RODO-2510 file (C-alpha; in nm, 4 decimals, decimal comma):
residues 336
     n   res          X          Y          Z
     1     m     0,7432    -0,2789    -0,5446
     2     s     0,9259    -0,2313    -0,2154
     3     a     0,7542    -0,2122     0,1214
     4     e     0,6818     0,1382     0,2492
     5     t     0,6102     0,0992     0,6220
     6     p     0,8626    -0,0320     0,8768
     7     v     0,6490    -0,3339     0,9692
     8     c     0,6137    -0,4371     0,6045
     9     q     0,9848    -0,3806     0,5429
    10     l     1,0524    -0,6302     0,8238
    11     l     0,8159    -0,8811     0,6645
    12     e     0,9580    -0,8234     0,3169
    13     r     1,2987    -0,9523     0,4202
    14     q     1,1658    -1,2828     0,5560
    15     d     1,2674    -1,6069     0,3861
    16     l     0,9076    -1,7278     0,3783
    17     d     0,6455    -1,7794     0,1079
    18     y     0,3477    -1,5671     0,2162
    19     r     0,1344    -1,6623    -0,0854
    20     g    -0,2261    -1,7173     0,0237
    21     w    -0,1679    -1,5856     0,3748
    22     l    -0,4223    -1,3703     0,5547
    23     w    -0,3055    -1,0176     0,6421
    24     v    -0,4934    -0,8994     0,9514
    25     a    -0,5425    -0,5285     1,0347
    26     p    -0,2535    -0,4108     0,8142
    27     p    -0,1544    -0,0516     0,7378
    28     r    -0,1873     0,0947     0,3901
    29     d     0,1194    -0,0313     0,2023
    30     a     0,1514    -0,0815    -0,1737
    31     w     0,3789    -0,3843    -0,1201
    32     l     0,0950    -0,5661     0,0544
    33     e    -0,1831    -0,4411    -0,1705
    34     g     0,0051    -0,5443    -0,4843
    35     g     0,1171    -0,8812    -0,3513
    36     e    -0,0393    -1,2126    -0,2558
    37     g    -0,3011    -1,3263    -0,0070
    38     s    -0,6140    -1,1661     0,1351
    39     v    -0,6874    -0,9011     0,3956
    40     l    -0,9046    -0,8952     0,7065
    41     s    -0,9573    -0,5449     0,8418
    42     g    -1,1930    -0,3228     1,0378
    43     d    -1,0822    -0,0192     0,8358
    44     h    -1,3127     0,0717     0,5478
    45     g    -1,0301     0,2571     0,3693
    46     v    -0,8041    -0,0495     0,3716
    47     l    -1,0812    -0,2785     0,2472
    48     k    -1,1712    -0,0346    -0,0307
    49     a    -0,8087    -0,0093    -0,1479
    50     w    -0,7713    -0,3886    -0,1692
    51     r    -1,1043    -0,4370    -0,3451
    52     e    -1,0188    -0,1718    -0,6027
    53     r    -0,7155    -0,3851    -0,6925
    54     g    -0,9350    -0,6922    -0,7230
    55     r    -0,7847    -0,8424    -0,4066
    56     p    -0,9847    -1,0552    -0,1562
    57     a    -1,0856    -0,8320     0,1366
    58     f    -1,3017    -0,9155     0,4372
    59     s    -1,4232    -0,7472     0,7533
    60     p    -1,4956    -0,9332     1,0782
    61     f    -1,8638    -0,8363     1,0294
    62     d    -1,9062    -0,9773     0,6774
    63     g    -2,0793    -1,2903     0,8012
    64     p    -1,9228    -1,5860     0,6171
    65     e    -1,5916    -1,7010     0,7550
    66     v    -1,2808    -1,6305     0,5516
    67     a    -1,1272    -1,9210     0,3624
    68     e    -0,8733    -2,1253     0,5577
    69     p    -0,5328    -1,9689     0,4809
    70     p    -0,1931    -2,1395     0,5119
    71     g    -0,1041    -1,8747     0,7721
    72     a    -0,1894    -1,5308     0,9050
    73     v     0,0000    -1,2149     0,9982
    74     l    -0,1518    -0,9858     1,2621
    75     f    -0,0333    -0,6250     1,2624
    76     w    -0,0425    -0,5280     1,6284
    77     p    -0,2568    -0,2128     1,6722
    78     k    -0,2182     0,0909     1,8938
    79     s    -0,4948    -0,0399     2,1198
    80     h    -0,3645    -0,3482     2,2989
    81     a    -0,7209    -0,4495     2,3880
    82     l    -0,8059    -0,4452     2,0174
    83     g    -0,4979    -0,6578     1,9447
    84     e    -0,6169    -0,9090     2,2035
    85     w    -0,9603    -0,9134     2,0366
    86     w    -0,8020    -0,9920     1,6994
    87     l    -0,6169    -1,2820     1,8605
    88     l    -0,9446    -1,4150     2,0038
    89     w    -1,1149    -1,3785     1,6650
    90     l    -0,8354    -1,5649     1,4870
    91     c    -0,8308    -1,8425     1,7459
    92     a    -1,2074    -1,8837     1,7133
    93     g    -1,2279    -1,8440     1,3348
    94     l    -0,9253    -2,0289     1,1934
    95     p    -0,8214    -2,3940     1,2343
    96     e    -0,6092    -2,4978     1,5289
    97     g    -0,2425    -2,5101     1,4377
    98     t    -0,2614    -2,2344     1,1761
    99     p     0,0743    -2,0501     1,1749
   100     l     0,0409    -1,6946     1,3071
   101     q     0,2949    -1,4153     1,2979
   102     v     0,2465    -1,0951     1,4952
   103     v     0,4379    -0,7836     1,3898
   104     g     0,4492    -0,4309     1,5280
   105     e     0,6621    -0,1307     1,6121
   106     n     0,8515    -0,1189     1,9408
   107     q     0,7016     0,2191     2,0274
   108     g     0,3569     0,0679     1,9707
   109     g     0,4118    -0,1847     2,2489
   110     i     0,4669    -0,4950     2,0385
   111     k     0,6888    -0,6469     2,3090
   112     r     0,3797    -0,6840     2,5289
   113     v     0,2398    -0,9366     2,2842
   114     l     0,4739    -1,1997     2,4256
   115     k     0,2926    -1,1841     2,7608
   116     v    -0,0476    -1,1711     2,5890
   117     l     0,0233    -1,4871     2,3916
   118     a     0,1557    -1,6597     2,7030
   119     a    -0,1591    -1,5653     2,8980
   120     l    -0,3705    -1,7238     2,6232
   121     g    -0,1622    -2,0408     2,6405
   122     l    -0,0074    -1,9857     2,2990
   123     g     0,3657    -2,0482     2,2923
   124     c     0,5683    -1,8156     2,0766
   125     r     0,9190    -1,7277     1,9725
   126     k     1,0901    -1,4234     1,8294
   127     r     1,1471    -1,4588     1,4571
   128     d     1,3136    -1,1276     1,3645
   129     s     1,3601    -0,7636     1,4574
   130     a     1,4606    -0,4629     1,2480
   131     r     1,3443    -0,1105     1,1670
   132     r     1,2517    -0,0756     1,5369
   133     c     0,9942    -0,3488     1,4874
   134     l     0,9520    -0,7004     1,6236
   135     l     0,8160    -1,0127     1,4549
   136     v     0,7087    -1,3131     1,6626
   137     e     0,5479    -1,6396     1,5557
   138     t     0,3133    -1,8916     1,7127
   139     r     0,0309    -2,1267     1,6164
   140     l    -0,3375    -2,0697     1,6789
   141     g    -0,5241    -2,2782     1,9337
   142     r    -0,8547    -2,2791     2,1189
   143     v    -0,8415    -2,0384     2,4126
   144     g    -1,1922    -2,0692     2,5603
   145     i    -1,2777    -1,7000     2,5284
   146     e    -1,5252    -1,5845     2,2648
   147     p    -1,4521    -1,2594     2,0751
   148     e    -1,8016    -1,1341     2,1647
   149     a    -1,6813    -1,0998     2,5252
   150     a    -1,4908    -0,7857     2,4227
   151     w    -1,8178    -0,5996     2,3622
   152     t    -1,9250    -0,4022     2,6678
   153     a    -2,1910    -0,1431     2,7522
   154     f    -2,2013     0,1683     2,9670
   155     e    -2,4545     0,4365     3,0561
   156     a    -2,4301     0,8018     2,9532
   157     e    -2,6857     1,0777     2,8984
   158     g    -2,9602     0,8384     3,0067
   159     m    -2,8766     0,5907     2,7303
   160     t    -2,6995     0,2561     2,6946
   161     l    -2,3901     0,2762     2,4751
   162     a    -2,2179    -0,0197     2,3118
   163     s    -1,8396    -0,0159     2,3259
   164     h    -1,5538    -0,2113     2,1726
   165     p    -1,1731    -0,1840     2,1994
   166     g    -1,0375     0,0441     1,9327
   167     v    -1,3506     0,2619     1,9152
   168     f    -1,2984     0,6248     2,0167
   169     g    -1,3956     0,6900     2,3792
   170     h    -1,4086     0,3179     2,4575
   171     g    -1,6114     0,2688     2,7748
   172     k    -1,6617     0,6350     2,8629
   173     l    -1,8072     0,9635     2,7421
   174     d    -1,5387     1,1851     2,5922
   175     d    -1,5181     1,5361     2,7422
   176     g    -1,5301     1,6987     2,3999
   177     t    -1,8415     1,5034     2,3068
   178     r    -1,9987     1,6056     2,6381
   179     l    -1,9411     1,9735     2,5554
   180     l    -2,0925     1,9209     2,2109
   181     l    -2,3995     1,7535     2,3610
   182     e    -2,4449     2,0466     2,5993
   183     t    -2,4412     2,2817     2,2996
   184     l    -2,6578     2,0926     2,0493
   185     p    -3,0033     2,1712     2,1976
   186     g    -2,9556     2,5355     2,1011
   187     v    -2,8827     2,4611     1,7345
   188     l    -3,0683     2,1337     1,6680
   189     p    -3,4036     2,1420     1,8501
   190     g    -3,6035     1,8204     1,8334
   191     s    -3,9728     1,7338     1,7791
   192     s    -4,1147     1,9978     1,5422
   193     g    -3,7637     2,1019     1,4410
   194     a    -3,6493     1,7484     1,3516
   195     s    -3,4363     1,7115     1,0392
   196     d    -3,1964     1,4856     0,8488
   197     v    -2,8629     1,4826     1,0344
   198     l    -2,5309     1,3196     0,9436
   199     d    -2,3139     1,2031     1,2361
   200     m    -1,9682     1,1933     1,0788
   201     g    -1,7155     0,9848     1,2733
   202     c    -1,9908     0,8334     1,4863
   203     g    -1,7737     0,6327     1,7262
   204     d    -1,9955     0,4425     1,9698
   205     g    -2,3055     0,6234     1,8413
   206     i    -2,3659     0,8606     2,1338
   207     l    -2,4419     1,1601     1,9094
   208     s    -2,6618     0,9535     1,6771
   209     a    -2,8634     0,8119     1,9665
   210     w    -2,8982     1,1542     2,1311
   211     l    -3,0253     1,3030     1,8032
   212     a    -3,2541     1,0095     1,7190
   213     r    -3,4100     1,0293     2,0659
   214     r    -3,5128     1,3857     1,9793
   215     g    -3,6764     1,2836     1,6547
   216     h    -3,4029     1,3553     1,4022
   217     a    -3,3462     1,1190     1,1089
   218     v    -2,9864     1,0103     1,1661
   219     t    -2,7182     0,8648     0,9411
   220     a    -2,4142     0,7453     1,1397
   221     v    -2,0864     0,7157     0,9443
   222     d    -1,7363     0,6024     1,0402
   223     v    -1,4327     0,4613     0,8596
   224     n    -1,3860     0,2209     1,1526
   225     l    -1,6165    -0,0782     1,1113
   226     f    -1,6038    -0,1468     1,4851
   227     a    -1,7481     0,2016     1,5372
   228     v    -2,0202     0,1429     1,2779
   229     e    -2,1184    -0,1794     1,4556
   230     a    -2,1047    -0,0054     1,7951
   231     a    -2,3358     0,2706     1,6695
   232     r    -2,5758     0,0105     1,5296
   233     r    -2,5829    -0,1697     1,8645
   234     t    -2,6250     0,1569     2,0555
   235     l    -2,9267     0,2586     1,8483
   236     a    -3,0795    -0,0874     1,8874
   237     a    -3,0163    -0,0981     2,2636
   238     n    -3,2139     0,2224     2,3059
   239     g    -3,4949     0,1302     2,0678
   240     l    -3,3980     0,4039     1,8236
   241     a    -3,3962     0,4171     1,4444
   242     g    -3,0995     0,5253     1,2364
   243     h    -2,8889     0,4289     0,9371
   244     t    -2,5283     0,3176     0,9913
   245     l    -2,2697     0,3176     0,7149
   246     a    -1,8975     0,2509     0,6722
   247     s    -1,7357     0,5313     0,4750
   248     d    -1,4032     0,7132     0,4466
   249     v    -1,5520     1,0555     0,5246
   250     y    -1,8101     1,1153     0,2473
   251     s    -1,6795     0,8620    -0,0071
   252     a    -1,9518     0,5970     0,0359
   253     l    -2,2446     0,8314     0,0986
   254     p    -2,5277     0,8360    -0,1552
   255     a    -2,6070     1,1583    -0,3395
   256     r    -2,8006     1,3221    -0,0613
   257     r    -2,7868     1,6473     0,1332
   258     f    -2,8407     1,6919     0,5052
   259     a    -2,9837     1,9717     0,7151
   260     a    -2,6904     1,9351     0,9533
   261     i    -2,3610     1,7529     0,9952
   262     v    -2,2357     1,6962     1,3495
   263     s    -1,8943     1,5576     1,4378
   264     n    -1,6197     1,5042     1,6902
   265     p    -1,3630     1,4337     1,4175
   266     p    -1,0469     1,2281     1,4805
   267     f    -0,7041     1,3790     1,4350
   268     h    -0,4863     1,0736     1,5014
   269     q    -0,3908     0,7843     1,2754
   270     e    -0,2430     0,5287     1,5153
   271     r     0,0288     0,7356     1,6911
   272     s     0,0603     1,0156     1,4332
   273     i    -0,1366     1,3383     1,4132
   274     d    -0,3408     1,3383     1,0929
   275     y    -0,5646     1,6313     1,0013
   276     g    -0,6605     1,4729     0,6680
   277     p    -1,0043     1,3303     0,7548
   278     a    -1,1078     1,6408     0,9499
   279     g    -0,9860     1,8602     0,6640
   280     r    -1,1979     1,6644     0,4155
   281     l    -1,4928     1,6742     0,6541
   282     i    -1,4818     2,0553     0,6601
   283     r    -1,3843     2,1269     0,2981
   284     e    -1,6429     1,8939     0,1462
   285     a    -1,9249     1,9657     0,3926
   286     p    -2,0961     2,2364     0,1822
   287     a    -2,1520     1,9852    -0,1001
   288     h    -2,3413     1,7592     0,1428
   289     l    -2,5556     2,0218     0,3145
   290     q    -2,8974     2,1481     0,2165
   291     p    -2,9375     2,5219     0,1525
   292     g    -2,9201     2,6814     0,4952
   293     g    -2,7568     2,3698     0,6401
   294     q    -2,4965     2,3754     0,9169
   295     l    -2,1818     2,1975     1,0255
   296     v    -2,1396     2,1680     1,4028
   297     l    -1,8204     2,0117     1,5328
   298     v    -1,6130     1,9916     1,8477
   299     a    -1,2334     1,9860     1,8492
   300     n    -0,9382     2,0275     2,0789
   301     a    -0,8773     2,3994     2,1178
   302     f    -0,5250     2,3798     1,9717
   303     l    -0,6335     2,2276     1,6398
   304     p    -0,6167     2,4641     1,3389
   305     y    -0,9719     2,4278     1,2119
   306     a    -1,0700     2,7953     1,2076
   307     d    -0,8914     2,8629     0,8767
   308     l    -1,0490     2,5558     0,7148
   309     l    -1,3966     2,6637     0,8255
   310     q    -1,3379     3,0160     0,6989
   311     q    -1,2232     2,8894     0,3599
   312     a    -1,5083     2,6408     0,3209
   313     f    -1,7971     2,8499     0,4521
   314     g    -1,6745     3,2099     0,4482
   315     g    -1,7304     3,2385     0,8226
   316     f    -1,8034     3,0498     1,1426
   317     e    -1,8876     3,1022     1,5099
   318     i    -1,7619     2,9468     1,8320
   319     l    -2,0593     2,8208     2,0317
   320     a    -1,8650     2,6952     2,3343
   321     d    -1,5071     2,7028     2,4608
   322     d    -1,3910     2,5453     2,7865
   323     r    -1,0215     2,6052     2,7043
   324     r    -0,9699     2,2383     2,6240
   325     f    -1,2364     2,2044     2,3550
   326     r    -1,4251     2,4339     2,1214
   327     v    -1,7578     2,3827     1,9517
   328     y    -1,7686     2,5433     1,6060
   329     r    -2,0690     2,6148     1,3883
   330     a    -2,0518     2,7055     1,0200
   331     c    -2,3589     2,7641     0,8013
   332     l    -2,4371     2,7849     0,4341
   333     a    -2,5960     3,1028     0,3073
   334     g    -2,9612     3,1266     0,3979
   335     s    -2,9394     2,9931     0,7570
   336     r    -3,0263     3,2182     1,0419
***
């Protein structure tokens, strides 16, 4: 099977035996998933796809270290800070001298990796370029910086939030989330009105912590394992209870219905606009809500979610609109 993505097409043409190599943070590509080696990823969807094929798949939060591979290929991500974290993790987790290749698209800033490697004291050289992509190679070494140093914390809404590169809203409160938080007290009162709430696309866990502080039983879900870990740390930092779970939208959720689903859903996959996850969030929400349950989400005003809400629920209302963002509410029959 031929490679599908430009970065994998560049790798496919290399005169190198990649058998047993570790593929780090790769895109979905059938050439990789049907080939050799193992995967290390923070994307639940990628891990699930590899495991369904019976392929070795690990996350950086699995606990045991991955087996020592003959080499590793790092797919440089959109977030340069996240790419730097992966380099630190590999340097700390794999033996010194392990061959490492780093590949990425030119428009994704792969050329900056040369300076990053130099700053870490790792010499490198260009191996190949094609399909508007660049492939460089180096060898891992000890760099004296622990991966844990990438985790930071900031204050928002009277709470401490954990943050990591690559997690939505890294290091700050997103304006859309702020508008949603201003709106939620009117639709999800706490204390006597506490209920089971699903935070879909939890990010750093701000919504989950805000809801848990008001007595709601919270389940925080994200396809990004860094976000799931950030939400777990956020809840713990504030002494709050909640369940965190990695899931591609609803795919890993147990058979359970919620009184409410709240979300600031993503609409980007790397550099491309992707309405797929948000579309699934809306279309499948009724099957995961209790009778009279509600979906409350915030989105950029230009996004075409009104039609999806109408089709899924038969109606909706706009609770807030500041011209940049809108807060939508859709309810199952029986809610007030």
